[in-house]
C-alpha positions, 0 to 999 in steps of 0.5 A: 493477480489483480491489476493495480494502476498507480496514480497517473496510470489509468484503468481500461476505458471499459472498466466501470467505477464502483466505489472508493475504498481505503486499505492500510498496511504495515511494513516489517519492523526493523531494529533502530531508527530510519535516521541516516539509514537508507538501507532500512528505509528501502527494506521497509518501503519494498516490504510495504509496497509488496504488502499493500499490493497483496492487500489490494489484490485480496480486497478487489477479489473480495469486493468482486472487482476487476482492478484498482486505481490507487488515487492517494497514498500516505506513508508514515514512519513509525517507531516503538521506543520500548522495542527500538523498532521502526516500520512504515505504515501506509494508507492507500485510497483507491477506486474499485473497478469492475 
C-alpha cells in the first residue's frame, strides 16, 4: 500500500515532488438524508475515506510515484430525491512524490 500523507504530515525529505493531481471519490449511498443522523454521516465518511485511500494508492502506482501528500480536500453531501439516497462526494488534490 502506498504511503499517504494528510495535510500537515510531511513526506520524507528525500522524496522528489513530481506533479499535483486530483482524485474524486464517492461514498456508499444510504437511505434518507444526513440531517440529524450522525450514524449515516459517519458510515459514509468512513467509506469515503477508505475509497479515496484506495484511489490514491491506484493513482500513485499508475503514475510511478512513491507516495502522495494530500494538500486539499473538499467534501460535499449529496442527495438523490428520486431514490431518497444520500452520499458524500470528495475531491482531493495531492502532490505526487517519487
